[in-house]
N, C-alpha and C positions, 0 to 999 in steps of 0.2 A: 395631545399630551395624555399619557396613561394615567388613570386614576388608581390609586393604590388605597385599599380599605385597611385601616388599623384598628384594632379594638382599643377602646379609650384606656382601659386599664394597662395596656402594655406600651403605650406611647413613651413613658418616661424611660423604661428599660430599653426600648428599641432604639432610642436616640443614642444610646451608649454602645450598641452592638455594631462591631465590625466583622464579626465572625458568625455565621448561621449554621446551624448543625441540621444535618438530615440523617434519619435513621429508620430502619424498617418498623421500629416500635413508635415512630412519630404519628402525629395526628395534624393534617394541614388545617382543620377547622378550628384548632386551638393552639396554634404555633406561634412562637415569637422568635425561634432560632437558637433559643438557649438550650443546653443539653437536657434540661428537665422538660422542655417543651419544644422538641425537635419537629421539623418538617417530616412527613412521610414521603413526599415526592420532590424530585429535583426541580421541576418546573415551578412548583409553588415557592420554594426557596428563591429561585432565580427571579421570579416575579416580585418578590418582596425585597430583593437586595438593591441597594444603591450603589452607584459608581464607586470602585475602589473596595468593596466588600469581598470577603472570602467565604466561600460555602465548603464546609468539611462534611464528608459523607462517611458514615460508619459502614463497616462490612455488611454486604447483603446485596440483593438484586433489586434493581429499580427500573422503572419504565423509561425508555428513550422517547425520541420524537421531541426533544427539548430544544427551544429557541432561546438563546442569550441576546438581549436587545441593548443592554447598557454597556458603556465601556469599563474596561479595568476590573472585570469580575473573574475571580479565580475560583475554579472548582477542583477540589483535590480530596483524595481519601484521607481518613483519620490516620495519624502516625502509627505505623506497624500493621495497617490493614489495607485491604483493596476493595473498593466498592465496584460492583459490576452494573453496568447500564446497558439495557437490551432493548433493541427494536426489531420487529419482525421483517423479514425480507419479502414477504408476499402481500403486504399491505401499502398500495401506493399512496395512501394518505400519510403515511409516516415515512418520509423520504430519506431521512437520516437520523442516527442516534442524537447527535448534537450539532445545531446549527448556529453559526455566529452571524447575526444580522449586521448590515452594513454599518451600523452605529456601535458595533460592539468591539471597537478597537482595544487592544491592550488585554484581550481575554487569555486566560491560562487554564489548561487541563493538565493535572499533574497526579501521577500514581493511581490511575483508574484503569478499569477494563471496559472497553467499549465493544459490543458485539452486535452485528446485524445493520439494519437500515435498508429500505427498499433500494436506494441508490448508494449511499454512502455512510460510513461511520461518522465522519466529521466533514462538514462543509463550510466554507466561508462564503457569505453572500456578497453580491456585487449589483450595483445598479447600471451596469455597463449597457444593457439592453433595454433600459427604461425610457429612452428618448430624451434623456437629460443633455445639456450641452457638454462639449468635450471636457471643458475645464471643471466640470462637477462630477465627472465619472470617477467612482472609487469603489473599493471593496474593504471588507473587514480586514484590518491590518494590525501589525505588531502582536500577532497571536503566537502563543508558546504552547506546544504539545510535548509533554516530556514524561519520561519514566512510566509510560502506560502500555497497556496491551490492546490493540486494536485489530479486529478480525472479523471474518464471517460476513462481509458486506454483500448486498446484492450486485453492486458494480464496483467502482472505485473504493478503496478504504478512506483515502483522504482526497478531498476535492477542493482545490484553491482556484476560485474565479477571478476574472480580470480585476486588476486594481488591488488585489489582496497582497499587499507588499509586506516585507519585513517579518515573514513567518518563520518561526524557528521550530524544527521538528527533531528532537533529540532523545536518545536513550530510550527508544521504544521498541517493542515487537510488533511487527505489522505483517499480517499473514491472511490466507484464505479469502481472496477477493473474487468477485464474480460468481458468488453461489447461485444467484438467479439469472444473471446475463454475463456469460463468460467471454463474449466476443469483443467487449471494450471495458475492461475491468483491471486497472492499474493499481499498484500500491499507493503511490502518490501521484496525482494528476494536477499539475500546476499550469494554467493557461493564463499567461500575461501577468503573473505575480512577480514583482521584482525583489531581489535580494533575499530569496529564500535560503534558509540554511537547513540542510539535512545532514545530520551527524550522529554518528555512534548508534545507528538503529540496526536491528535484525529484521530483514525484509525477506520473506520466503513463501513459497506456495502461492504465487501470484499468477492469475489467469492470463494476463498479458504482460505488459512492462512492469519492471520494478518501480521505476519512477521516471518521470521526465519533467523538463522546464521548456515550455513551448509558447507559441503565440506572441512572441516579443518579450518574453521574460528577460530582465537584465540583472546580471551581477548575483546569480545563484552560486552557492558553494555546497558541493555534495562530497562529504568526506568521512572516511573511517567507518563506512557501513558494511555489513555482511549481506549480500544479496544472492539468493539461490532458489533455483527451482522456479523459473518464470516460463510461462507459455509463449512469450515473444522475447523481447530484449531485456537487458539488465537496466543500464542507465542510458536514456535517450536525451541527448542535448539537442533540443528542438524535435520537431515531428510534423504532422500535418494539421493546420489550423485554417479555419474559414476566415476570410479577410475582415469580418466585422468585428473580430475580437482584438485586432491590432490597434496600437495607438500610433497613427501615422504622423502625429506631430513630432515625436521623438524617434520614430522608426519608420520613415516613409519607404524603405526598401523591403519591408516586410520580412526582416530577419526573424527566424523562429526563436532564436535564443541569442543573447549578447552577453559577452564576458563571463560565461559560465565556467566554473572550475570544478574538475572531478579529480579528487586525489585520495590516495591511501585506502581506497575501497578493496574488498575481497568480493569478486563476483563469480559464482559457480553456476553450472548447469543450466544454461539459458538455451531455449530453443532457437532464437535468432541472435543478433549481435550482443556481445557482452557490453560494449560502448558504441552507440551509433550517434553520428553527427549529421544533423539535418538542417541545411540552410542556417547555420550558425555563424555568428560573427565573433572572432577573436576567442573561440573555446580553447581551454587549456586542460589536458588530459595528462595527469603526472602520476607516476608511481602507483599504479593499480595492478592487483593481481587478478588475472582473468583465466579460470580453469574450466574446461569442458564447455566452452561457450561457442555459440553458432553451431549447434549440434546438427540441425537439419536445414538451415537457410542463412543467407547472408554471410557473415564472417564473424571472426573474433571481434575485429574492429571494423566499422563501416562508415564511409562517407557518401552522403546523397544529396542531391538537389531536391528542392520542393516546387512544385507549380502551384501558384495561388491564382485562382480564377477570379478575373476582375470584370468579367461580362460573360454573356452566354457563350461566346467562342473565343474570348481573349483571355490571356493569362500572362503573368509575369513569372519568370523562373529564377529563383535565388539559389546560389551555390553557398558553400562554406567558405568564409573569407579569413585568411590568416590563421588556420588552426595550428596548434602545437600539441603534439603527441610525443612525451618523452618518458623514459624510464619505466615502461609498463612491461609486465610479464604476461604473455599469452600462451597458454598451454591447451593444445587441442586433444581430443580423444582419438584412440585408435580407429583407422578407417575413416576419419573425417573426410566428408564430401565437400566441405566448404573451406574457403581460404583463411589464413590467419588475419589478413587485412585485405579489404576490397575497396578500392577507390572507383566509384562510378564515373562514367563520362560526365563532364560538365559539373562534377560535384565540388570542385575547389578552385578558388581564385585567390590572387594575391600571393603573399609569402606563406609557405607552409613548411612545418618541420615535423618529420617522422624520424626521431633519432634516439639512439641508445636504448632501443627496446629489445627484449629478449623473447624468442619464439621456440617452441617445442611441439613435437608430435612424436609420441613414442615409437610408432611402427614405421614412420617414413619422414623424410624431411619435409617441413612445412612448405606450402605453396602460397603464392600471393597473386592478387589480381589489381590491375590498374588499367583504366580506360581513359586516363586523363588526356593523353595525346596520342596513344598507340592502341587502337582496338585489338591488335593481336596479342598484347601483353596480358594474356588471360590466365594461363597456368605457368608461372614462372618461379625461379628459385629465389632465395634471399639475395644472392649475389647479383642476379639479374635485376631484381626489384630495387636494391640499393643504387645500381648504376642508373636505373631508369628515372627514379625520383630523388635521388640524392639522400637516401635514408642513412645517414652516416652513424657509425658506432653500434649499429645493431648486430646481434648475434643469434645463433641457434644452438641447441644443446640441452641436455638434461639439466634443469635447475637445481636439482637435489633438494626437494623441500621434505620437511619432516611430516609427521601425521597431522599436525595443525596448520599445514600449508605455510610454515615459516622456513626460513633459510637454515639449512644445516651448516656446520662449520666447514664442510668441504664444498659449499656451493660457489660457483664461478661468478654468481651475481653480487658477491659482496665487493663493495668499493668500484663496482663496473658501470655505475650510473653517472649522470651529469649533474653537477652542482646546480640547484634551482633556489633562488631566493626565497620563493613563496612555500617551500617544503621545509619545516621545521621539526616535524615529528613523524611518527609512522602510525600504522593501524592501531598498535597497542598503546599509542600516547608516548612511546620512548623518543627521547631527543635524537635528532639526526644531525651529524656533524661531518665536516670534511666531504670526501667523495661519497655520494649517496650510493646505497645499494638499490638494485632494481627490484621493483615490485613494492607491495604494500608493506612489507616487513623490513625494518633495519636490524640486522643481525646483532644479537647482544647475548650476554650470559644470563640476562634476566628471564625467568620463566615466561614462556609464551602463553597467550591467552588461548583457550581452547576454541576450536572451530569444528562444528557450530557450538554456541555456548551451552553450557549444562542446562537441563530443565529447570524453569524457575528463574532463570536469568532474564532480566528485562533490559534490552539494549545490548550492544556489542562493541567491539573496538575498545577504545580507552574509556567508553562510557561505562564499561563494566567496573572500573575502578572508581567511579564517581568523580573523576577530576573535573573541575569546572570547565566549560566550553571556551575555547578561544574566541576573541572578538575579532569580527571582520568589518572593515570600514570600506566605504565607497562614496563617490560623488553621485549626485542625483542623475547625471548624465555622463555618458562616456565622451561626449564631445559638445561644445558650445559654439554657436556662430552669431555673436552679437554684432550688430552694426557699430561703426566707429563713433557714431553720434549718440548712442545709447546712454552715454554717461557713466552708469555703474551696472555692472553684471553681478546679479545675486546668484550665488552657488550654494547648494545644500550638501553638507557632509553627514552621512549616516552611519550608524554603527549597529551591529546585529544584536547586540546584548547590552542592556542598560542597568545592570544590577550592581554596578560599582562605578566609582569615579576614575577618570584616566585623563591624561594629557597627551595630545598628539601635535605633531608640527605640520604646518601647512606652508609650502613654499612655491614660488613661480620660477620657472627655467625659460630663459630666453630662447627663441628660435628666429624665424623671420621677423617676428614681432619683438621689439626690444623694450625692456623695462625703462621707464623715464621718457621714452619717446612715443610709444604706442599704448602703454598701460603703466599704472604704477605697481612696481614690484611689491611682493608680500613675502615676509618670512616671520611667521608669528606662532605662538602656541595656542592651540584651541583646548579649552578645559571642559571636559563632560562631566556634569554632575550625576550623581546617583538618580536613575530614572530617566535621564535625558538620553534620547536616541538620535537626535539630530541637531546641527548648528547651521545657521545661515551666515556667510561671509560675503561681503561685497568687494568686488575688485573694480577699481576705477578704469574706465577706458578713455583714453586721450584722443580727442578729435583733432584733425588738421584738415587743411584744404587742398592736399596733395592728390592728384589722381595717380593711384598706385594699385598694385595687386593685393589681394588678400594676405593678411600676415598671421602667423600663428605662434603661440607659446604654449607651455604646459604647466599644469597644476600637478604638484607632488604632495602626497600626504604620507607621513612617515612617523616612527617613533620619535621621541623628543630629541635623541641624539642625531637623527637623520641617517642612521645606519641600515635600518630596515624599511623598505618602501612598503606602504599598506594599500595605496591606490593612486591611480594617475588618471588625468583627463586632459584632453587637447581643447584649447580655445583658438578659434580662427576669427580674427577681426575682419568683418566684411567691409571693404571700402565703399563709401557712398558719395564720393565728391563728383562723379561724373555718371549719374543714373541714367539708365536707358529708359526713355519714356515711351510707352507703347502708344500707338494712335488710339484715340477713343473709339470704343465700339459704336457701330452705327446705331441709330435710334431704331428700335422696333417699330414696325408699323403700328399705328393705334388700333386697339381692339378692345373688346369687353373682357373682363376676366372669365376664364374657362373653368367648368367643372367636368369632372370625369367620373366614369362607372364601368363596371364589367358588363359585357353584353349578356353574360349568364353568371349566375352564382355557381355553376357547376360545368366543368368541362371534362371530357373523357377521352381516353387514348389507350391503345393496346400497347404492351411494352415492346412489341416487335416493330412498331412504327418508329422511323427515325426522330420524328418531331411531333410535339403537340402544339396545335395552333389555338392560341387564346386571343380574344378580341376585346380591346379597350374602346369605349365609345365617348365622344365628347357630347355631354348632355346640354351644355349651354356655353355661350361665349363665342368670340370670333377672333381672327387673326392668329399669328404663330403662337403655339403653346407647347408645354412639356409637362409630363408627369412621370414620377419615379416608379418603377415596378421592381418588386423584390419578392423572392420565393423563400419560404421557410419549410423546414422538414416538419412533417407530421409523422405518419407511419412510413412514408417513403424517405429515403436518405440520399442526400445530395452526394454525387460521386459514385454512388452504387446503383441507384434507380433513375437518376436524371442529373443533368447539369444545372447547377444553381444559376439563377439570374438576378442580377442586382445592377440595374442601369436605368438611365433616363430614356423615355420613349417621346419622340418629338412629333408634334401635329403641324402640318403645313396650314396655311391661312385658311383655306376652304375644306381642309380635311377633317372630318367628324368620326372617323374610324380607322384604327390601326390594328393590324394582326401581328402578334409576336410569336416567334417559334421558340419552343423550350425542348432542347435535346433530350431524347429518351434513351436510357441505356437498358439494352437487353441482357438477361442473364438465363441461366439454365435452371433456376431454383423454382421448385413448385411453392407457391405462396399465395396469400390472399391479395385481393386488390389493395393498392397503397395509395395514400393520399399526400398531396403537396398543397400547402396553403399559398395562395397568390394574393399579394397585398399591393394596392396602389397607395403611395405616400405623397403628401404635399411637400412644398419646398421647406418646410419646418421639420420634416421627418415624421409628422404625424399620419396615421393611418386614415385613408379616406374610405376605402371599401375593401373587403376581402372576397375571395372566391375559392373554390376547390378544383383541383386537378386530380382526376381519379386515374390511376395507372392500372389497367387490368392485366393480370398475368396470363401468358399464353403458353405455358409449359404444360406438358402432360401430367395430369395427376395420376399417381400410381397408389395403389393401396399399400399403406406401411406394412412393413413385415413385423411379426412377433415371434418370439422363439422360446423354447423351453428345453429343459433336460427330458430325455425319454422316461426317466425314473428319478424319484427323489434320492434313492440310495443306490451307488454302484459299488460292487465288491470284487475284489481280486486277491488271489494268494500272493504272498510276498515273492514266490520263486516263479511267478508266471511271466516275468520280463516286462509286461506292459499291461496297462488297464485301457480298455477302449471305452470312451465316454461318447455317448450319442446325443447329439443336439438336433432337435426337430423344429421345422418352421411351422407354427400353428396357424398363421395367417399371412396374407400379403402376396405380392406378385413382383416379378422382375428381379434383377440382380440386387442383393443385399449383403450386408456384413454385420456380423455380431462379434463381440469380444469375449473370450473366455480366459479366466484368471484363476490360478489355484493359490490357496493360502493355507499356511500351516495350522493344523489344530493340535492333535496329539502327535501326528506324524511331522517330521522335519525334512523340508527341501534340502536336498544334497546329501542326506543321510538315509532317508527312506524312500525317496522318490525325486525325480527331476521336475522342478516347478515349470509351469506353462503360463505365459501371458502373451496372447497372440490373437489375431483377427481370424475369423472363420468366414470365407466368402462363399456365398450361395449363389449358383447360376440361377437363371431366370426361372427355370422349371424345376429346380433342385428343392427338395422337401426335407432332407436330413443329411447330417454329416457326422462322421466319427473322428475323434481326436485321440491319438494315443498318448498315454501318460507313462513314461519309463518308470519302472519300479526298481528299487536297489535291494538285493538280497543280503542279508547279514546272518551271522550265526548267533545272534543274541536271542536269549528267551524272553519274550515280551508279549504284552497283550496286543489284540488287534489295534491298530492306529488309524487315525481319521484325517483326511484331507477335505478342506472346504472348496467347493467348486462354484464359480460365480459367473454369470452371463451379464455383460453390460451392453446397454443400447447405444446408438450413435451419439447420444447425448452425454454419455458417460455415466448414466444412471443404471442402478442395479436392475436387472430384468428379472433374475430368478436365481435361486441357489440350490445347490444339492450337495451331497457328500460322497466321498469315496472312502470305503473301509478297506484297509489293507490288512489281510488276515495272516498272522505269523505262522511260519512252517517249522519252527524249531522246537516246539513243545505242543502237547495237546492243549486245546483251547481250555481255559479255566472258567469256572462259574463265576459270573459277575457277582460282586458283592453288594449287599444292602446294609444300611447303617441306621442306628436310632440312638436317642439318649437314654441312659439307664433310668432317669426319673424325669417326670414332667416339670419338677421344681428342684433347685438346689438352694439352701438357705445358709446364711452365716451371719455373725455379728461383724461390724466394720473393724473392730480391733483384732479379729482373728488373723489379719495379716495376708490370708489367701483362703480359697475354697477350691476343693478338688471336684472335678466334674468327670463323669465317666461316659465314654461313647462305646457302644456295643455294635459288633458286626453280627447282624441277624441271619445273614446267609452268605454264601460264596466261599471260594478258595483262593490260595495263592496270594501273593503280595497284592496290596491295595492301599488306597488313600482316600481320604475325604477332607474337605475344607471346613474349618470351624471359624465362624466370625461372630462377634458380638455386636449388638446394636443398642443405642441408648434408649431408655424409656424414662422413667423418673430419675433412675441413677445415670450419671453423666461420666463417660470415659474421660479420664484426666483429673476428675475431682473426687470421684466415688470408688473408681476401679481403673485398672489399666486395661484398655481395650485389647482384643485378641483378633487376629486375622492371619491364620496360618493353616499349613497343610499337616494333617495328622496321618502318619504312616502305620499300616498293619503288616506284620510279617506273615508269612505262610503259616496257617494254623492259629494265629493270634486272633481272639474273638473280642477283646476289650483293650481300651487305652484310657488311661486317666491323665488329664492335664490339669494344671494349677492356673487359677485366675487370681492375680494379685489384688488386693483390696487396699483402699486408701483411708486411713482413720483421720477424722478431723474432730474439732471441738465444738461442732454445731450441733444443737439439739434439733432433731428433725424426725419425721416419719420414716417408716421403712421405706425403702426405694427399690426399684426393680429394673433390671437389664434383661434383654432377650439373647438367648444363645441359639444360633442357628447352624445346621449342617447344610452344606451346598454341594451339588454335583459338579462335575467338571465343566458344565455349560454355565455355571453360576446360579442355577436354580435351586430353591430351598427344597429339601427333602425331610426336614424335621426340626421343630423348634422346642426349646425349653425355657424355663424362667430362672433367673438368678435373683433372689430376694435377699437384700442387705439390711439387716436390722441395725438401728441406732443404739448405742449404748453410753451415750453421754448424759450426764446427770441433768435432770430437770426438763420441764416443758415450758416454753414461753408463756404459757396461759396461767400457771399457778405456782405456788411456792412448794413446800416439802411434800404435802399431801398430793398435789399434781404430779410431782416427780415419782412418788411411789406408784400412783396409778399408771402413769406413763411406762415405767419400767415392767410393771405387771402385765400390761397389754402388749408390750413388745416381746416379752418372754412367751406369752400365750400364742403371739403371732408366729414366732419362730418354730414353736412346738407344732402348731397347726400346720405350717408349711412343710415342716419335715415329715410329718405323718400323712400328708396328701399325696 
């Protein structure tokens, strides 16, 4: 039990507190959570909080690396403010900004900004790999993350670990994942968390996938999100997961995702699939708008099988079962090299529906790929595709979208979709009725939401309007298999949001199993109270003595009227009247208990060898015996550097040594030696002993190349046609590539020059290359203009910058101007209303400009004066400009106050500063009466005169 220290004098007050305040002005050593005695750090407030408490954070920046350990703790920003919590991405000791411990069920994050984390911005913790029994495995659940900004993580932004169920992620902005490790960095990474709700989020600039639900995740709903600019896919329904993260009690087939719904999302600009289905069971993909997806690989929509390795050389292959993909819009870019839809061989089983979808590619008819039954159906038309798989009702053509990717009144997608009971609204939250429109938007006269949302908007879709989220209901299992002698079957009904009370209807529907004969029928109303997220209902199973086949019936959850189905589940009653009795296993030969160890604590192998041979020895015992061997990633990665092993190793009666081969995977990467952890486990799953397997790299090490510009400044005339930029290799050998990119400074791409963003390929012995930049001549009289040139290394990091000056040919070059303030100080009384300040041009000719900006000192913008940040223009021949700074009069008696006036050049550097001194002219000073007032005014007047004369 954690001990909490409370100061004696605060115990009475603390007992009454349910809200704890955190502020940058707080002091942890003397805090009780009240506004007057706030905490300075979030972790201190979390440690002091009791279950059910709320922590309110004032605006400011706070340290991350916070762990929440108690249930039902809310952390939110103060009303109208946003607190920022930051963790570094380069400190492995601070792995996330906020972590929910496995005991922190019911936690909530609201209205915050979370930035950084070595791995994650938010992580839910799990005990899945702690060696606990299956029925005790769990993760932090019933977590809500809402109305927040989450970004800049080392890898994934949000990480949900196995058993983290009923997590709601709504109305957030999630972006910039993978700043430290971009190879596996998703927006939301859910591994075996059930009933996840991802709704109304703006997810963008993600290193790999926008989000996925995998590892056996059941019943997730992904809706009304805007997902754009992903390095891999948009939404992945399933993906690749190691077998130890699956719950084989409810998912023995290793389905990656079960009963996941993806609807009303807008998905843009993905490198790979906009929506991918991987070994999923009963996925439903409805009414999504996919634009510019599958740009360089896979397809707009992809189905794929997944191989799960159950041994060193054995695996089980899972396909997608009963997928439904209806009413989606897929628009590909010009010149697309990928198909609109690609069904990989062996990727679908059971019934599947691809219907009433709309496809478009502006420059050519879209193409389709399916290898389910015919390997030759590689590049086929929509008509051939529909004939091959029966994709009824699908069409192609221009969808006629407006600037916000919504349907225009002339769009043929209006009323062209299929009616789906589970679709009741659209991306904007507008109601859908009658025949559905295709895609995420239901056409209406209501003003469409802006895509992407305006800066400062948190969340997207209907979340921009602040509408309350719709609640989703589910059974704890998609199918039940009770024995007919079980007596009663307990089922759990869950809901995704418990903030209000609601009634739903539970009914049974006869199948081969008949109510009154095989089970007791149910038709009852379930009442959920505020805060209640689940209810348990018992169904009576009726036993008989008849030898018969298994019999099934259905559970249906609906609204009270029974008009809208919310969830279903199948119940199969397993007959047990004629059980098959297996013959008893033969008694093993008598022997002493065995103990095992590794022959060595270190094994080594070169990566070009097919196998590593590792030896287990029996150190005591006789007779047949067995021990479990399992590999764990260290710096080596299973599936990339070696094939994982997770199996039993048998010893014969007289056998005291067994060699096990671990397959090694060769690659062409130059890398350090990598390590695998080898572990022996007893029959309870506890570790007996571990050893190391070191895989040595065999690839040729080459000296990495570095690059630079030949000069920091390039110059060309506007009429030269092009500027030649020289890039030199300063070190390294072999073939190499560097990227060059231009960015506007004062020159504008398309007006003054043609922008460049391309790779420069150096041959093995090449030391320099020239890149031409096309210049655009005009007849405008203007100053020389500047382009920023940048080199990026193969990691996308900036290697060097330079600039290109484009010299105008339409008039003689003008003398550059310099500027200064007329005085080092400008003074005024606060009741003057404004003060005039003068800027001088001290040299130069022609039109010119300079930036003026005010900075707070003791005077504050908004309370003492109106801040200025503007460009001041000088005409040709003009040598001074006067601007007004507005003053704010108040009734507060105070000392004279100061603001800083600064002149900035075009790069934002200061080129001169002055002071603005504001004198108070309110009667009296708080320290004395009339005499103090007289002295105060006399001192203020003298100060003003002194400032004016200095």
